[in-house]
PyMOL Python script that loads the backbone (N, CA, C, O; Angstrom):
from pymol import cmd

cmd.read_pdbstr("""\
ATOM      1  N   MET A   1      -2.213 260.833 152.430  1.00  0.00           N
ATOM      2  CA  MET A   1      -2.678 260.226 153.668  1.00  0.00           C
ATOM      3  C   MET A   1      -1.481 259.714 154.460  1.00  0.00           C
ATOM      4  O   MET A   1      -0.483 259.263 153.898  1.00  0.00           O
ATOM      5  N   LYS A   2      -1.609 259.796 155.743  1.00  0.00           N
ATOM      6  CA  LYS A   2      -0.585 259.276 156.631  1.00  0.00           C
ATOM      7  C   LYS A   2      -0.859 257.789 156.883  1.00  0.00           C
ATOM      8  O   LYS A   2      -2.002 257.338 156.814  1.00  0.00           O
ATOM      9  N   VAL A   3       0.194 257.046 157.172  1.00  0.00           N
ATOM     10  CA  VAL A   3       0.060 255.615 157.417  1.00  0.00           C
ATOM     11  C   VAL A   3      -0.805 255.368 158.647  1.00  0.00           C
ATOM     12  O   VAL A   3      -1.587 254.418 158.686  1.00  0.00           O
ATOM     13  N   LYS A   4      -0.660 256.223 159.642  1.00  0.00           N
ATOM     14  CA  LYS A   4      -1.457 256.069 160.863  1.00  0.00           C
ATOM     15  C   LYS A   4      -2.953 256.162 160.539  1.00  0.00           C
ATOM     16  O   LYS A   4      -3.751 255.386 161.064  1.00  0.00           O
ATOM     17  N   GLU A   5      -3.323 257.096 159.688  1.00  0.00           N
ATOM     18  CA  GLU A   5      -4.726 257.246 159.285  1.00  0.00           C
ATOM     19  C   GLU A   5      -5.206 256.016 158.516  1.00  0.00           C
ATOM     20  O   GLU A   5      -6.337 255.561 158.689  1.00  0.00           O
ATOM     21  N   ILE A   6      -4.335 255.493 157.675  1.00  0.00           N
ATOM     22  CA  ILE A   6      -4.702 254.344 156.855  1.00  0.00           C
ATOM     23  C   ILE A   6      -4.926 253.107 157.724  1.00  0.00           C
ATOM     24  O   ILE A   6      -5.868 252.346 157.503  1.00  0.00           O
ATOM     25  N   ARG A   7      -4.058 252.915 158.706  1.00  0.00           N
ATOM     26  CA  ARG A   7      -4.166 251.737 159.571  1.00  0.00           C
ATOM     27  C   ARG A   7      -5.448 251.743 160.406  1.00  0.00           C
ATOM     28  O   ARG A   7      -5.909 250.683 160.829  1.00  0.00           O
ATOM     29  N   GLU A   8      -6.026 252.913 160.647  1.00  0.00           N
ATOM     30  CA  GLU A   8      -7.244 253.021 161.446  1.00  0.00           C
ATOM     31  C   GLU A   8      -8.499 252.662 160.658  1.00  0.00           C
ATOM     32  O   GLU A   8      -9.557 252.448 161.251  1.00  0.00           O
ATOM     33  N   LEU A   9      -8.397 252.592 159.337  1.00  0.00           N
ATOM     34  CA  LEU A   9      -9.559 252.289 158.508  1.00  0.00           C
ATOM     35  C   LEU A   9      -9.843 250.791 158.518  1.00  0.00           C
ATOM     36  O   LEU A   9      -8.944 249.975 158.721  1.00  0.00           O
ATOM     37  N   SER A  10     -11.102 250.449 158.297  1.00  0.00           N
ATOM     38  CA  SER A  10     -11.473 249.036 158.214  1.00  0.00           C
ATOM     39  C   SER A  10     -11.068 248.489 156.846  1.00  0.00           C
ATOM     40  O   SER A  10     -10.696 249.249 155.952  1.00  0.00           O
ATOM     41  N   ILE A  11     -11.143 247.188 156.692  1.00  0.00           N
ATOM     42  CA  ILE A  11     -10.755 246.546 155.438  1.00  0.00           C
ATOM     43  C   ILE A  11     -11.639 247.018 154.285  1.00  0.00           C
ATOM     44  O   ILE A  11     -11.148 247.295 153.190  1.00  0.00           O
ATOM     45  N   ASP A  12     -12.939 247.107 154.536  1.00  0.00           N
ATOM     46  CA  ASP A  12     -13.851 247.575 153.483  1.00  0.00           C
ATOM     47  C   ASP A  12     -13.542 249.012 153.081  1.00  0.00           C
ATOM     48  O   ASP A  12     -13.560 249.346 151.897  1.00  0.00           O
ATOM     49  N   GLU A  13     -13.262 249.856 154.059  1.00  0.00           N
ATOM     50  CA  GLU A  13     -12.921 251.253 153.771  1.00  0.00           C
ATOM     51  C   GLU A  13     -11.617 251.342 152.994  1.00  0.00           C
ATOM     52  O   GLU A  13     -11.486 252.167 152.089  1.00  0.00           O
ATOM     53  N   LEU A  14     -10.658 250.505 153.339  1.00  0.00           N
ATOM     54  CA  LEU A  14      -9.383 250.495 152.627  1.00  0.00           C
ATOM     55  C   LEU A  14      -9.562 250.087 151.172  1.00  0.00           C
ATOM     56  O   LEU A  14      -8.986 250.700 150.273  1.00  0.00           O
ATOM     57  N   GLN A  15     -10.355 249.059 150.946  1.00  0.00           N
ATOM     58  CA  GLN A  15     -10.589 248.602 149.579  1.00  0.00           C
ATOM     59  C   GLN A  15     -11.321 249.659 148.767  1.00  0.00           C
ATOM     60  O   GLN A  15     -11.025 249.856 147.588  1.00  0.00           O
ATOM     61  N   GLN A  16     -12.269 250.335 149.387  1.00  0.00           N
ATOM     62  CA  GLN A  16     -13.006 251.391 148.702  1.00  0.00           C
ATOM     63  C   GLN A  16     -12.090 252.570 148.395  1.00  0.00           C
ATOM     64  O   GLN A  16     -12.147 253.145 147.308  1.00  0.00           O
ATOM     65  N   LYS A  17     -11.249 252.924 149.354  1.00  0.00           N
ATOM     66  CA  LYS A  17     -10.314 254.032 149.172  1.00  0.00           C
ATOM     67  C   LYS A  17      -9.312 253.707 148.070  1.00  0.00           C
ATOM     68  O   LYS A  17      -8.974 254.571 147.261  1.00  0.00           O
ATOM     69  N   GLU A  18      -8.836 252.459 148.036  1.00  0.00           N
ATOM     70  CA  GLU A  18      -7.896 252.048 146.998  1.00  0.00           C
ATOM     71  C   GLU A  18      -8.540 252.177 145.613  1.00  0.00           C
ATOM     72  O   GLU A  18      -7.920 252.670 144.671  1.00  0.00           O
ATOM     73  N   LYS A  19      -9.776 251.733 145.510  1.00  0.00           N
ATOM     74  CA  LYS A  19     -10.479 251.806 144.226  1.00  0.00           C
ATOM     75  C   LYS A  19     -10.613 253.256 143.756  1.00  0.00           C
ATOM     76  O   LYS A  19     -10.381 253.556 142.585  1.00  0.00           O
ATOM     77  N   SER A  20     -10.987 254.147 144.666  1.00  0.00           N
ATOM     78  CA  SER A  20     -11.163 255.547 144.277  1.00  0.00           C
ATOM     79  C   SER A  20      -9.825 256.196 143.917  1.00  0.00           C
ATOM     80  O   SER A  20      -9.763 257.025 143.008  1.00  0.00           O
ATOM     81  N   LEU A  21      -8.762 255.825 144.622  1.00  0.00           N
ATOM     82  CA  LEU A  21      -7.451 256.398 144.308  1.00  0.00           C
ATOM     83  C   LEU A  21      -6.916 255.893 142.972  1.00  0.00           C
ATOM     84  O   LEU A  21      -6.259 256.640 142.247  1.00  0.00           O
ATOM     85  N   VAL A  22      -7.189 254.643 142.640  1.00  0.00           N
ATOM     86  CA  VAL A  22      -6.755 254.112 141.349  1.00  0.00           C
ATOM     87  C   VAL A  22      -7.487 254.838 140.217  1.00  0.00           C
ATOM     88  O   VAL A  22      -6.893 255.138 139.182  1.00  0.00           O
ATOM     89  N   GLU A  23      -8.762 255.115 140.414  1.00  0.00           N
ATOM     90  CA  GLU A  23      -9.523 255.875 139.413  1.00  0.00           C
ATOM     91  C   GLU A  23      -8.974 257.290 139.278  1.00  0.00           C
ATOM     92  O   GLU A  23      -8.838 257.813 138.172  1.00  0.00           O
ATOM     93  N   GLU A  24      -8.662 257.899 140.411  1.00  0.00           N
ATOM     94  CA  GLU A  24      -8.095 259.254 140.394  1.00  0.00           C
ATOM     95  C   GLU A  24      -6.739 259.255 139.691  1.00  0.00           C
ATOM     96  O   GLU A  24      -6.427 260.177 138.937  1.00  0.00           O
ATOM     97  N   LEU A  25      -5.943 258.233 139.936  1.00  0.00           N
ATOM     98  CA  LEU A  25      -4.630 258.119 139.296  1.00  0.00           C
ATOM     99  C   LEU A  25      -4.772 258.016 137.780  1.00  0.00           C
ATOM    100  O   LEU A  25      -4.004 258.623 137.034  1.00  0.00           O
ATOM    101  N   PHE A  26      -5.753 257.249 137.334  1.00  0.00           N
ATOM    102  CA  PHE A  26      -6.010 257.138 135.895  1.00  0.00           C
ATOM    103  C   PHE A  26      -6.328 258.513 135.301  1.00  0.00           C
ATOM    104  O   PHE A  26      -5.786 258.891 134.262  1.00  0.00           O
ATOM    105  N   LYS A  27      -7.205 259.248 135.969  1.00  0.00           N
ATOM    106  CA  LYS A  27      -7.585 260.573 135.480  1.00  0.00           C
ATOM    107  C   LYS A  27      -6.398 261.528 135.479  1.00  0.00           C
ATOM    108  O   LYS A  27      -6.237 262.319 134.549  1.00  0.00           O
ATOM    109  N   LEU A  28      -5.568 261.458 136.514  1.00  0.00           N
ATOM    110  CA  LEU A  28      -4.390 262.324 136.580  1.00  0.00           C
ATOM    111  C   LEU A  28      -3.401 262.001 135.462  1.00  0.00           C
ATOM    112  O   LEU A  28      -2.848 262.908 134.839  1.00  0.00           O
ATOM    113  N   ARG A  29      -3.180 260.717 135.208  1.00  0.00           N
ATOM    114  CA  ARG A  29      -2.268 260.333 134.134  1.00  0.00           C
ATOM    115  C   ARG A  29      -2.783 260.792 132.778  1.00  0.00           C
ATOM    116  O   ARG A  29      -2.007 261.213 131.920  1.00  0.00           O
ATOM    117  N   PHE A  30      -4.092 260.709 132.591  1.00  0.00           N
ATOM    118  CA  PHE A  30      -4.689 261.151 131.336  1.00  0.00           C
ATOM    119  C   PHE A  30      -4.486 262.652 131.165  1.00  0.00           C
ATOM    120  O   PHE A  30      -4.115 263.113 130.086  1.00  0.00           O
ATOM    121  N   ARG A  31      -4.731 263.416 132.235  1.00  0.00           N
ATOM    122  CA  ARG A  31      -4.543 264.867 132.175  1.00  0.00           C
ATOM    123  C   ARG A  31      -3.071 265.231 131.993  1.00  0.00           C
ATOM    124  O   ARG A  31      -2.752 266.217 131.327  1.00  0.00           O
ATOM    125  N   LEU A  32      -2.170 264.435 132.585  1.00  0.00           N
ATOM    126  CA  LEU A  32      -0.739 264.681 132.438  1.00  0.00           C
ATOM    127  C   LEU A  32      -0.304 264.491 130.989  1.00  0.00           C
ATOM    128  O   LEU A  32       0.458 265.297 130.455  1.00  0.00           O
ATOM    129  N   SER A  33      -0.786 263.433 130.361  1.00  0.00           N
ATOM    130  CA  SER A  33      -0.397 263.157 128.981  1.00  0.00           C
ATOM    131  C   SER A  33      -0.965 264.181 128.003  1.00  0.00           C
ATOM    132  O   SER A  33      -0.379 264.432 126.950  1.00  0.00           O
ATOM    133  N   SER A  34      -2.107 264.769 128.353  1.00  0.00           N
ATOM    134  CA  SER A  34      -2.697 265.775 127.461  1.00  0.00           C
ATOM    135  C   SER A  34      -2.210 267.181 127.785  1.00  0.00           C
ATOM    136  O   SER A  34      -2.596 268.141 127.119  1.00  0.00           O
ATOM    137  N   GLY A  35      -1.363 267.309 128.806  1.00  0.00           N
ATOM    138  CA  GLY A  35      -0.783 268.613 129.135  1.00  0.00           C
ATOM    139  C   GLY A  35      -1.678 269.523 129.942  1.00  0.00           C
ATOM    140  O   GLY A  35      -1.412 270.722 130.019  1.00  0.00           O
ATOM    141  N   GLN A  36      -2.723 269.006 130.543  1.00  0.00           N
ATOM    142  CA  GLN A  36      -3.660 269.833 131.297  1.00  0.00           C
ATOM    143  C   GLN A  36      -3.419 269.793 132.803  1.00  0.00           C
ATOM    144  O   GLN A  36      -4.129 270.461 133.555  1.00  0.00           O
ATOM    145  N   LEU A  37      -2.441 269.028 133.252  1.00  0.00           N
ATOM    146  CA  LEU A  37      -2.194 268.874 134.677  1.00  0.00           C
ATOM    147  C   LEU A  37      -1.239 269.964 135.145  1.00  0.00           C
ATOM    148  O   LEU A  37      -0.145 270.121 134.603  1.00  0.00           O
ATOM    149  N   GLU A  38      -1.666 270.714 136.159  1.00  0.00           N
ATOM    150  CA  GLU A  38      -0.848 271.815 136.653  1.00  0.00           C
ATOM    151  C   GLU A  38       0.302 271.321 137.522  1.00  0.00           C
ATOM    152  O   GLU A  38       1.401 271.872 137.469  1.00  0.00           O
ATOM    153  N   SER A  39       0.056 270.284 138.322  1.00  0.00           N
ATOM    154  CA  SER A  39       1.071 269.797 139.245  1.00  0.00           C
ATOM    155  C   SER A  39       1.358 268.315 138.993  1.00  0.00           C
ATOM    156  O   SER A  39       0.610 267.451 139.451  1.00  0.00           O
ATOM    157  N   PRO A  40       2.430 268.022 138.271  1.00  0.00           N
ATOM    158  CA  PRO A  40       2.772 266.623 138.007  1.00  0.00           C
ATOM    159  C   PRO A  40       3.120 265.846 139.281  1.00  0.00           C
ATOM    160  O   PRO A  40       3.070 264.616 139.283  1.00  0.00           O
ATOM    161  N   ALA A  41       3.462 266.532 140.334  1.00  0.00           N
ATOM    162  CA  ALA A  41       3.802 265.870 141.596  1.00  0.00           C
ATOM    163  C   ALA A  41       2.588 265.180 142.211  1.00  0.00           C
ATOM    164  O   ALA A  41       2.744 264.268 143.024  1.00  0.00           O
ATOM    165  N   SER A  42       1.395 265.597 141.839  1.00  0.00           N
ATOM    166  CA  SER A  42       0.194 264.983 142.390  1.00  0.00           C
ATOM    167  C   SER A  42       0.077 263.517 141.959  1.00  0.00           C
ATOM    168  O   SER A  42      -0.514 262.711 142.677  1.00  0.00           O
ATOM    169  N   VAL A  43       0.629 263.169 140.805  1.00  0.00           N
ATOM    170  CA  VAL A  43       0.607 261.785 140.341  1.00  0.00           C
ATOM    171  C   VAL A  43       1.419 260.918 141.302  1.00  0.00           C
ATOM    172  O   VAL A  43       0.969 259.842 141.698  1.00  0.00           O
ATOM    173  N   LYS A  44       2.606 261.379 141.676  1.00  0.00           N
ATOM    174  CA  LYS A  44       3.456 260.631 142.605  1.00  0.00           C
ATOM    175  C   LYS A  44       2.793 260.485 143.964  1.00  0.00           C
ATOM    176  O   LYS A  44       2.877 259.426 144.585  1.00  0.00           O
ATOM    177  N   THR A  45       2.139 261.533 144.427  1.00  0.00           N
ATOM    178  CA  THR A  45       1.473 261.498 145.724  1.00  0.00           C
ATOM    179  C   THR A  45       0.382 260.428 145.757  1.00  0.00           C
ATOM    180  O   THR A  45       0.279 259.667 146.719  1.00  0.00           O
ATOM    181  N   VAL A  46      -0.420 260.378 144.714  1.00  0.00           N
ATOM    182  CA  VAL A  46      -1.501 259.397 144.641  1.00  0.00           C
ATOM    183  C   VAL A  46      -0.922 257.989 144.516  1.00  0.00           C
ATOM    184  O   VAL A  46      -1.451 257.051 145.112  1.00  0.00           O
ATOM    185  N   GLN A  47       0.157 257.831 143.749  1.00  0.00           N
ATOM    186  CA  GLN A  47       0.803 256.523 143.624  1.00  0.00           C
ATOM    187  C   GLN A  47       1.276 256.021 144.985  1.00  0.00           C
ATOM    188  O   GLN A  47       1.109 254.846 145.310  1.00  0.00           O
ATOM    189  N   LYS A  48       1.861 256.905 145.770  1.00  0.00           N
ATOM    190  CA  LYS A  48       2.355 256.518 147.094  1.00  0.00           C
ATOM    191  C   LYS A  48       1.206 256.159 148.025  1.00  0.00           C
ATOM    192  O   LYS A  48       1.322 255.229 148.822  1.00  0.00           O
ATOM    193  N   ASP A  49       0.097 256.889 147.930  1.00  0.00           N
ATOM    194  CA  ASP A  49      -1.065 256.569 148.756  1.00  0.00           C
ATOM    195  C   ASP A  49      -1.610 255.183 148.424  1.00  0.00           C
ATOM    196  O   ASP A  49      -1.970 254.420 149.320  1.00  0.00           O
ATOM    197  N   VAL A  50      -1.670 254.864 147.137  1.00  0.00           N
ATOM    198  CA  VAL A  50      -2.150 253.543 146.714  1.00  0.00           C
ATOM    199  C   VAL A  50      -1.211 252.466 147.255  1.00  0.00           C
ATOM    200  O   VAL A  50      -1.668 251.433 147.744  1.00  0.00           O
ATOM    201  N   ALA A  51       0.087 252.702 147.170  1.00  0.00           N
ATOM    202  CA  ALA A  51       1.054 251.721 147.666  1.00  0.00           C
ATOM    203  C   ALA A  51       0.922 251.533 149.174  1.00  0.00           C
ATOM    204  O   ALA A  51       1.028 250.410 149.669  1.00  0.00           O
ATOM    205  N   ARG A  52       0.693 252.614 149.904  1.00  0.00           N
ATOM    206  CA  ARG A  52       0.522 252.515 151.354  1.00  0.00           C
ATOM    207  C   ARG A  52      -0.704 251.681 151.694  1.00  0.00           C
ATOM    208  O   ARG A  52      -0.658 250.837 152.589  1.00  0.00           O
ATOM    209  N   ILE A  53      -1.788 251.912 150.988  1.00  0.00           N
ATOM    210  CA  ILE A  53      -3.018 251.174 151.247  1.00  0.00           C
ATOM    211  C   ILE A  53      -2.822 249.695 150.929  1.00  0.00           C
ATOM    212  O   ILE A  53      -3.264 248.834 151.689  1.00  0.00           O
ATOM    213  N   LYS A  54      -2.167 249.400 149.819  1.00  0.00           N
ATOM    214  CA  LYS A  54      -1.919 247.999 149.462  1.00  0.00           C
ATOM    215  C   LYS A  54      -1.043 247.317 150.505  1.00  0.00           C
ATOM    216  O   LYS A  54      -1.244 246.142 150.814  1.00  0.00           O
ATOM    217  N   THR A  55      -0.078 248.045 151.046  1.00  0.00           N
ATOM    218  CA  THR A  55       0.797 247.485 152.073  1.00  0.00           C
ATOM    219  C   THR A  55       0.007 247.152 153.334  1.00  0.00           C
ATOM    220  O   THR A  55       0.174 246.075 153.908  1.00  0.00           O
ATOM    221  N   VAL A  56      -0.847 248.067 153.762  1.00  0.00           N
ATOM    222  CA  VAL A  56      -1.639 247.842 154.968  1.00  0.00           C
ATOM    223  C   VAL A  56      -2.620 246.686 154.753  1.00  0.00           C
ATOM    224  O   VAL A  56      -2.834 245.881 155.660  1.00  0.00           O
ATOM    225  N   LEU A  57      -3.209 246.600 153.574  1.00  0.00           N
ATOM    226  CA  LEU A  57      -4.106 245.477 153.280  1.00  0.00           C
ATOM    227  C   LEU A  57      -3.360 244.152 153.350  1.00  0.00           C
ATOM    228  O   LEU A  57      -3.884 243.164 153.863  1.00  0.00           O
ATOM    229  N   LYS A  58      -2.141 244.134 152.834  1.00  0.00           N
ATOM    230  CA  LYS A  58      -1.350 242.909 152.871  1.00  0.00           C
ATOM    231  C   LYS A  58      -0.987 242.553 154.305  1.00  0.00           C
ATOM    232  O   LYS A  58      -0.982 241.379 154.674  1.00  0.00           O
ATOM    233  N   GLU A  59      -0.683 243.565 155.117  1.00  0.00           N
ATOM    234  CA  GLU A  59      -0.366 243.323 156.527  1.00  0.00           C
ATOM    235  C   GLU A  59      -1.554 242.737 157.271  1.00  0.00           C
ATOM    236  O   GLU A  59      -1.387 241.913 158.171  1.00  0.00           O
ATOM    237  N   LYS A  60      -2.757 243.164 156.892  1.00  0.00           N
ATOM    238  CA  LYS A  60      -3.957 242.667 157.538  1.00  0.00           C
ATOM    239  C   LYS A  60      -4.371 241.298 157.020  1.00  0.00           C
ATOM    240  O   LYS A  60      -5.335 240.711 157.510  1.00  0.00           O
ATOM    241  N   GLY A  61      -3.650 240.793 156.038  1.00  0.00           N
ATOM    242  CA  GLY A  61      -3.910 239.450 155.527  1.00  0.00           C
ATOM    243  C   GLY A  61      -5.014 239.372 154.518  1.00  0.00           C
ATOM    244  O   GLY A  61      -5.615 238.311 154.348  1.00  0.00           O
ATOM    245  N   VAL A  62      -5.306 240.458 153.841  1.00  0.00           N
ATOM    246  CA  VAL A  62      -6.373 240.474 152.851  1.00  0.00           C
ATOM    247  C   VAL A  62      -5.790 240.035 151.515  1.00  0.00           C
ATOM    248  O   VAL A  62      -4.825 240.619 151.023  1.00  0.00           O
ATOM    249  N   THR A  63      -6.389 238.996 150.935  1.00  0.00           N
ATOM    250  CA  THR A  63      -5.978 238.544 149.614  1.00  0.00           C
ATOM    251  C   THR A  63      -7.136 238.757 148.656  1.00  0.00           C
ATOM    252  O   THR A  63      -8.298 238.817 149.059  1.00  0.00           O
ATOM    253  N   ARG A  64      -6.800 238.869 147.396  1.00  0.00           N
ATOM    254  CA  ARG A  64      -7.844 239.095 146.407  1.00  0.00           C
ATOM    255  C   ARG A  64      -8.100 237.885 145.595  1.00  0.00           C
ATOM    256  O   ARG A  64      -8.956 237.905 144.710  1.00  0.00           O
TER     257      ARG A  64
END
""", "prot")
cmd.dss("prot")
cmd.show_as("cartoon", "prot")
cmd.util.cbc("prot")
cmd.orient("prot")
């Protein structure tokens, strides 16, 4: 995801997207450790997306 796209989402959408990406990251890491993942670069991509979303949430002043 691009940062511009992320900034256009509402706070609820961002939190929901973060939750789904964290779940996806867990599944990717599990597949990576078992040797079933074709593209290890996808793990880094998802990690960066999660970091971008967390950054935008922090900029918007959302605390947990």
